[in-house]
One Martini backbone bead per residue (centre of mass of N, CA, C, O) as a GRO file, in nm:
protein
  208
    1ARG     BB    1   0.094   0.037   0.024
    2LEU     BB    2   0.110   0.391  -0.041
    3TYR     BB    3  -0.187   0.498   0.054
    4THR     BB    4  -0.448   0.558   0.314
    5GLU     BB    5  -0.592   0.795   0.205
    6THR     BB    6  -0.753   1.028   0.050
    7CYS     BB    7  -0.781   1.049  -0.310
    8GLY     BB    8  -0.751   1.151  -0.627
    9MET     BB    9  -0.582   1.209  -0.873
   10VAL     BB   10  -0.374   0.999  -1.093
   11LEU     BB   11  -0.018   0.994  -1.204
   12LEU     BB   12   0.220   0.856  -1.423
   13GLY     BB   13   0.574   0.973  -1.418
   14GLY     BB   14   0.792   0.776  -1.476
   15ASN     BB   15   0.906   0.732  -1.129
   16ASN     BB   16   0.628   0.886  -1.065
   17LEU     BB   17   0.367   0.966  -0.839
   18TYR     BB   18   0.076   1.159  -0.895
   19TYR     BB   19  -0.122   1.326  -0.633
   20GLN     BB   20  -0.411   1.372  -0.450
   21THR     BB   21  -0.496   1.532  -0.140
   22HIS     BB   22  -0.687   1.567   0.152
   23GLY     BB   23  -0.680   1.832   0.320
   24SER     BB   24  -0.743   2.013   0.615
   25ASP     BB   25  -0.875   2.255   0.427
   26GLY     BB   26  -1.030   2.077   0.183
   27ASN     BB   27  -0.809   2.048  -0.012
   28TYR     BB   28  -0.603   1.952  -0.292
   29ASP     BB   29  -0.309   1.826  -0.268
   30PHE     BB   30   0.027   1.792  -0.423
   31TYR     BB   31   0.198   1.485  -0.503
   32SER     BB   32   0.498   1.282  -0.473
   33LEU     BB   33   0.611   0.933  -0.564
   34ALA     BB   34   0.842   0.703  -0.559
   35THR     BB   35   0.869   0.377  -0.735
   36ASN     BB   36   1.211   0.311  -0.715
   37LYS     BB   37   1.189   0.323  -0.388
   38ASN     BB   38   1.252   0.242  -0.080
   39ASP     BB   39   1.079   0.416   0.144
   40ALA     BB   40   0.933   0.639   0.018
   41LYS     BB   41   0.861   0.983   0.023
   42ALA     BB   42   0.642   1.218   0.026
   43HIS     BB   43   0.600   1.507  -0.198
   44LEU     BB   44   0.536   1.839  -0.182
   45ILE     BB   45   0.453   2.060  -0.438
   46THR     BB   46   0.142   2.171  -0.388
   47ASN     BB   47  -0.158   2.357  -0.287
   48ASP     BB   48  -0.269   2.347  -0.550
   49TYR     BB   49  -0.508   2.285  -0.791
   50ILE     BB   50  -0.447   1.970  -0.948
   51LEU     BB   51  -0.506   1.818  -1.280
   52PRO     BB   52  -0.370   1.554  -1.389
   53ALA     BB   53  -0.303   1.462  -1.746
   54ASN     BB   54   0.015   1.496  -1.832
   55TYR     BB   55   0.340   1.340  -1.932
   56GLN     BB   56   0.634   1.526  -2.063
   57ASN     BB   57   0.960   1.563  -2.049
   58GLY     BB   58   0.935   1.640  -1.721
   59LEU     BB   59   0.636   1.741  -1.761
   60LEU     BB   60   0.333   1.868  -1.630
   61TYR     BB   61  -0.004   1.864  -1.736
   62TYR     BB   62  -0.272   2.120  -1.712
   63SER     BB   63  -0.578   2.248  -1.626
   64GLY     BB   64  -0.726   2.519  -1.535
   65VAL     BB   65  -0.949   2.619  -1.233
   66THR     BB   66  -0.901   2.881  -1.049
   67GLU     BB   67  -0.857   3.119  -1.292
   68ASP     BB   68  -0.840   2.927  -1.550
   69LEU     BB   69  -0.837   2.721  -1.874
   70GLY     BB   70  -0.554   2.678  -1.921
   71LEU     BB   71  -0.243   2.564  -2.028
   72TYR     BB   72  -0.020   2.386  -1.811
   73SER     BB   73   0.305   2.375  -1.666
   74LEU     BB   74   0.498   2.141  -1.456
   75ASN     BB   75   0.768   2.146  -1.238
   76PRO     BB   76   0.815   1.903  -0.999
   77GLU     BB   77   1.096   1.984  -0.884
   78ALA     BB   78   1.027   2.309  -0.846
   79GLY     BB   79   0.713   2.388  -0.838
   80VAL     BB   80   0.659   2.521  -1.132
   81SER     BB   81   0.435   2.726  -1.312
   82SER     BB   82   0.311   2.761  -1.661
   83LEU     BB   83   0.200   2.895  -1.940
   84PHE     BB   84   0.148   2.718  -2.248
   85ALA     BB   85  -0.169   2.777  -2.333
   86ASP     BB   86  -0.433   2.989  -2.462
   87VAL     BB   87  -0.677   2.770  -2.365
   88ASP     BB   88  -0.990   2.596  -2.339
   89CYS     BB   89  -0.924   2.330  -2.133
   90TYR     BB   90  -0.967   1.961  -2.125
   91ARG     BB   91  -0.788   1.695  -2.096
   92PRO     BB   92  -0.491   1.705  -2.177
   93ILE     BB   93  -0.265   1.603  -2.458
   94VAL     BB   94   0.077   1.582  -2.483
   95THR     BB   95   0.296   1.601  -2.751
   96GLU     BB   96   0.553   1.648  -2.968
   97SER     BB   97   0.357   1.831  -3.173
   98GLY     BB   98   0.102   1.852  -2.959
   99THR     BB   99  -0.240   1.936  -2.852
  100TYR     BB  100  -0.493   1.778  -2.689
  101PHE     BB  101  -0.848   1.883  -2.648
  102LEU     BB  102  -1.116   2.002  -2.460
  103SER     BB  103  -1.375   2.226  -2.535
  104LEU     BB  104  -1.579   2.440  -2.359
  105MET     BB  105  -1.674   2.640  -2.583
  106TYR     BB  106  -1.742   2.357  -2.770
  107GLU     BB  107  -1.880   2.128  -2.603
  108TYR     BB  108  -1.638   1.911  -2.590
  109ALA     BB  109  -1.464   1.927  -2.819
  110LEU     BB  110  -1.208   1.810  -3.031
  111PHE     BB  111  -0.865   1.925  -3.027
  112TYR     BB  112  -0.578   2.074  -3.211
  113LEU     BB  113  -0.245   2.198  -3.106
  114PRO     BB  114   0.024   2.313  -3.234
  115HIS     BB  115   0.335   2.424  -3.131
  116ASN     BB  116   0.356   2.616  -3.417
  117SER     BB  117   0.067   2.728  -3.309
  118ASN     BB  118  -0.245   2.931  -3.242
  119THR     BB  119  -0.423   2.715  -3.403
  120ALA     BB  120  -0.702   2.528  -3.367
  121THR     BB  121  -0.828   2.206  -3.452
  122SER     BB  122  -1.086   2.000  -3.548
  123ILE     BB  123  -1.183   1.667  -3.500
  124THR     BB  124  -1.464   1.715  -3.343
  125ASN     BB  125  -1.806   1.859  -3.301
  126GLU     BB  126  -1.861   1.662  -3.085
  127ARG     BB  127  -1.922   1.527  -2.789
  128VAL     BB  128  -1.666   1.452  -2.543
  129SER     BB  129  -1.594   1.237  -2.257
  130SER     BB  130  -1.356   1.050  -2.387
  131TYR     BB  131  -0.991   1.003  -2.430
  132ASN     BB  132  -0.719   0.876  -2.648
  133ILE     BB  133  -0.382   0.763  -2.720
  134SER     BB  134  -0.168   0.593  -2.872
  135SER     BB  135   0.157   0.492  -2.825
  136ASP     BB  136   0.241   0.585  -3.136
  137GLY     BB  137   0.050   0.847  -3.215
  138ARG     BB  138  -0.181   0.757  -3.459
  139THR     BB  139  -0.434   0.718  -3.248
  140LEU     BB  140  -0.767   0.792  -3.179
  141PHE     BB  141  -0.990   0.780  -2.894
  142TYR     BB  142  -1.355   0.821  -2.868
  143GLN     BB  143  -1.643   0.946  -2.688
  144ILE     BB  144  -1.956   0.993  -2.796
  145ASP     BB  145  -2.190   1.231  -2.602
  146GLY     BB  146  -2.488   1.354  -2.728
  147GLY     BB  147  -2.750   1.120  -2.715
  148ASP     BB  148  -2.822   1.002  -3.021
  149ASN     BB  149  -2.501   0.882  -3.109
  150ASN     BB  150  -2.351   0.689  -2.927
  151ARG     BB  151  -1.981   0.635  -2.942
  152LEU     BB  152  -1.696   0.458  -3.044
  153CYS     BB  153  -1.387   0.596  -3.176
  154ARG     BB  154  -1.171   0.606  -3.462
  155TYR     BB  155  -0.860   0.800  -3.536
  156ASP     BB  156  -0.669   0.895  -3.806
  157ILE     BB  157  -0.417   1.123  -3.807
  158ALA     BB  158  -0.302   1.112  -4.102
  159THR     BB  159  -0.603   1.103  -4.258
  160GLY     BB  160  -0.873   1.190  -4.088
  161GLN     BB  161  -1.018   0.920  -4.014
  162GLU     BB  162  -1.336   0.797  -3.918
  163SER     BB  163  -1.441   0.526  -3.694
  164GLU     BB  164  -1.645   0.278  -3.580
  165LEU     BB  165  -1.664   0.050  -3.306
  166LEU     BB  166  -1.911   0.139  -3.103
  167GLN     BB  167  -2.217   0.128  -2.976
  168GLY     BB  168  -2.250   0.355  -2.709
  169ASN     BB  169  -2.131   0.345  -2.365
  170PHE     BB  170  -1.801   0.457  -2.273
  171SER     BB  171  -1.496   0.402  -2.073
  172ASN     BB  172  -1.178   0.393  -1.971
  173LEU     BB  173  -0.942   0.487  -2.168
  174ASN     BB  174  -0.670   0.261  -2.245
  175THR     BB  175  -0.322   0.262  -2.342
  176VAL     BB  176  -0.112  -0.022  -2.460
  177SER     BB  177   0.073  -0.054  -2.691
  178HIS     BB  178  -0.166  -0.224  -2.918
  179TYR     BB  179  -0.387  -0.132  -2.698
  180LEU     BB  180  -0.739  -0.112  -2.601
  181PHE     BB  181  -0.894  -0.020  -2.300
  182PHE     BB  182  -1.240  -0.077  -2.187
  183THR     BB  183  -1.564   0.028  -2.073
  184ASP     BB  184  -1.850   0.034  -1.972
  185PHE     BB  185  -2.040   0.262  -1.805
  186GLU     BB  186  -2.079   0.052  -1.552
  187GLU     BB  187  -1.816  -0.134  -1.524
  188ALA     BB  188  -1.880  -0.453  -1.598
  189THR     BB  189  -1.713  -0.437  -1.876
  190CYS     BB  190  -1.417  -0.545  -2.038
  191TYR     BB  191  -1.211  -0.435  -2.311
  192CYS     BB  192  -1.021  -0.552  -2.606
  193TYR     BB  193  -0.825  -0.369  -2.847
  194ASP     BB  194  -0.662  -0.441  -3.149
  195ILE     BB  195  -0.505  -0.214  -3.344
  196THR     BB  196  -0.371  -0.392  -3.562
  197SER     BB  197  -0.618  -0.612  -3.623
  198GLY     BB  198  -0.919  -0.523  -3.499
  199SER     BB  199  -0.978  -0.677  -3.252
  200LEU     BB  200  -1.256  -0.780  -3.026
  201SER     BB  201  -1.271  -0.824  -2.665
  202GLN     BB  202  -1.302  -0.962  -2.379
  203PHE     BB  203  -1.162  -0.893  -2.054
  204MET     BB  204  -1.063  -1.219  -1.896
  205PRO     BB  205  -0.857  -1.291  -1.673
  206THR     BB  206  -0.668  -1.568  -1.547
  207ALA     BB  207  -0.567  -1.752  -1.289
  208GLU     BB  208  -0.261  -1.968  -1.221
   0.00000   0.00000   0.00000
């Protein structure tokens, strides 16, 4: 067991686990904990309200919630934050080439902002409740949650082509290697999608 009290969002970045704790003042303080050291002690990074979204090249990225909705970067070693992009973002994913994010201004539509541009382009103009990117950075997966035609979609970043994987409501989109794992909305069933072969099956590992 790493932590015994109530915690909020958790993110693994490099050899550190970043997480929120419920402080005595009622706010969520932000800590890091080394995962590669025995008896490691938790380190308080900041008392600010941080929603960890993405870790890339030693920096942690998050969307602002206390003062604005901009995209911020945090140096966890120094505990210093700075504005990375002036966009109204939610659940940002920063890659080597740019940033994907949900826009609150456009009803949670999915956008992409290149690092060398100030103009974001729309991936889909429908409401997205959850999304993720494949490990090789070539494919986006997102859940359309508009109410009339809810579905899980696959988006080829190189060609800009969208295809439907499943009709319905799904969540907990996680990518590792060439797989996408996700659950139905009730979290009763877990699925495994092989990105390379396109095969889809229920994920039911058995103990040996």
